[in-house]
C-alpha positions as CSV (number, residue, x, y, z in Angstrom):
1,M,0.0,0.0,0.0
2,P,1.5,3.4,-1.0
3,C,2.4,5.8,1.8
4,N,0.8,9.2,1.0
5,T,1.1,12.3,3.1
6,A,-0.2,12.3,6.7
7,V,-3.3,14.4,7.6
8,R,-4.3,15.9,10.9
9,G,-5.1,13.2,13.4
10,D,-3.0,10.5,11.8
11,T,-0.5,8.5,13.8
12,V,2.8,8.5,12.1
13,V,6.1,6.7,12.6
14,I,9.3,8.8,12.1
15,K,13.0,8.2,12.3
16,Y,14.7,11.3,13.8
17,T,18.0,12.7,14.9
18,V,18.8,16.0,16.6
19,S,22.2,17.5,15.7
20,S,24.2,20.7,16.3
21,E,25.3,23.1,13.6
22,D,28.6,21.3,13.4
23,G,26.8,18.0,12.6
24,E,27.3,16.3,15.9
25,N,24.3,14.2,16.9
26,L,23.1,15.0,20.4
27,E,23.3,12.3,23.1
28,G,20.0,10.5,23.4
29,S,18.9,11.6,19.9
30,G,17.9,9.2,17.2
31,G,15.6,6.3,16.9
32,I,12.0,5.8,15.9
33,A,9.1,7.6,17.4
34,R,5.4,7.4,16.9
35,F,3.2,10.4,17.6
36,L,-0.4,11.5,17.5
37,K,-1.6,15.0,16.8
38,Q,-1.4,16.4,20.3
39,E,-0.2,19.7,21.8
40,K,3.1,18.2,22.7
41,V,4.1,18.1,19.0
42,S,5.1,21.5,17.7
43,A,3.3,23.0,14.7
44,K,6.7,23.2,13.0
45,V,7.2,19.4,13.3
46,E,3.6,18.7,12.4
47,N,3.7,20.9,9.3
48,S,7.0,19.3,8.1
49,V,5.7,15.8,8.6
50,S,2.4,16.5,6.8
51,A,4.5,17.6,3.7
52,L,6.4,14.3,3.5
53,R,5.8,11.0,1.8
54,C,7.2,7.8,3.2
55,G,11.0,7.7,2.9
56,E,11.3,11.5,2.5
57,T,13.3,13.5,5.0
58,A,12.9,17.1,6.3
59,R,15.3,19.2,8.3
60,I,13.8,21.6,10.9
61,L,15.7,24.3,12.6
62,L,15.1,24.2,16.4
63,E,16.4,27.6,17.3
64,D,16.3,28.2,21.1
65,I,14.3,25.1,21.8
66,F,16.3,24.8,25.1
67,G,16.0,28.5,25.7
68,K,18.4,31.4,25.3
69,R,21.7,31.3,27.2
70,D,21.2,33.4,30.4
71,E,24.4,34.7,32.0
72,D,22.4,35.2,35.2
73,K,22.4,31.4,35.6
74,I,26.2,31.2,36.0
75,Y,27.2,31.0,39.6
76,T,30.6,31.2,41.3
77,I,30.4,29.5,44.7
78,T,32.7,28.0,47.3
79,K,32.6,24.2,47.7
80,N,31.6,24.5,51.3
81,M,28.4,26.3,50.2
82,I,27.2,22.9,48.9
83,G,28.6,20.9,51.7
84,L,31.9,19.9,50.1
85,P,35.4,20.1,51.7
86,P,37.5,22.8,50.0
87,D,40.2,20.4,48.9
88,M,37.8,17.8,47.4
89,P,38.2,17.6,43.6
90,V,35.0,17.9,41.6
91,A,34.8,16.6,38.0
92,L,33.6,19.0,35.3
93,G,30.1,18.2,34.3
94,T,29.1,17.1,37.8
95,T,25.5,18.2,38.5
96,F,24.2,19.8,41.7
97,K,20.7,21.0,42.7
98,I,20.7,24.6,43.7
99,N,18.2,27.4,44.3
100,G,15.3,25.1,45.4
101,G,15.9,22.3,42.9
102,E,17.4,24.0,39.8
103,C,20.1,21.8,38.3
104,A,23.5,23.3,37.6
105,R,26.6,21.6,36.2
106,V,30.2,22.3,37.1
107,V,32.0,24.1,34.2
108,E,35.1,25.3,36.1
109,E,36.9,24.3,39.3
110,D,39.6,26.5,40.9
111,G,40.7,25.2,44.3
112,K,37.9,25.9,46.7
113,W,35.8,27.7,44.1
114,L,33.3,26.2,41.6
115,V,31.6,27.8,38.6
116,L,28.2,26.3,38.0
117,D,26.0,26.8,34.9
118,A,22.3,26.3,35.3
119,N,21.6,26.8,31.6
120,H,20.6,23.7,29.7
121,K,23.8,22.5,28.0
122,H,22.3,23.3,24.6
123,A,20.8,26.7,25.5
124,G,21.3,29.3,22.9
125,K,22.4,26.8,20.3
126,R,20.9,26.3,16.8
127,L,19.9,22.6,16.6
128,F,18.4,20.6,13.8
129,L,15.8,17.9,13.8
130,D,16.0,15.6,10.8
131,I,12.9,13.5,10.4
132,T,12.1,10.8,7.9
133,L,8.5,9.6,7.5
134,V,8.5,5.8,7.9
135,D,4.8,5.0,8.0
136,I,1.3,6.3,8.5
137,H,-1.1,4.4,10.6
138,G,-4.2,6.5,10.1
139,R,-6.6,7.6,12.8
140,H,-7.0,4.2,14.5
141,A,-3.9,4.1,16.6
142,G,-3.9,2.0,19.6
143,P,-3.2,3.1,23.2
144,Q,0.4,1.8,22.9
145,E,1.4,4.8,20.8
146,V,3.8,7.2,22.4
147,D,4.1,10.9,22.2
148,F,7.1,12.5,20.5
149,E,8.7,15.1,22.7
150,L,12.2,16.4,22.8
151,D,13.7,16.3,26.3
152,R,14.2,19.8,27.7
């Protein structure tokens, strides 16, 4: 049976990858997703998918999907402010909860000082979502279908 274009309400199967401007695939990106028309799927993705036939691929710019980089979310603290001894080494990328649960990762360590960044690691970056339409299941999708949603 030929695979035409999807219409609103169809359940579609797509293969996808998310990559940076330099072509690096993001960790956790890729695979196959099924999604129904729901508010969790952006209009940009839905419009791109509805223009594809099976086997065709579209590239979507995801500018600022993880927000803009905010310099006010960079903190310089002492290790003892988070209960660590001043001489304890801390690996770059280690994540701590700060400010009532906000996650921040260590981007610099200098003796007893840490520089923490609470921005998402992809904040302010131009990313691309490449989607290939694999199949269209029509409007009679079962409850096993999952929503497509990029982790934020």
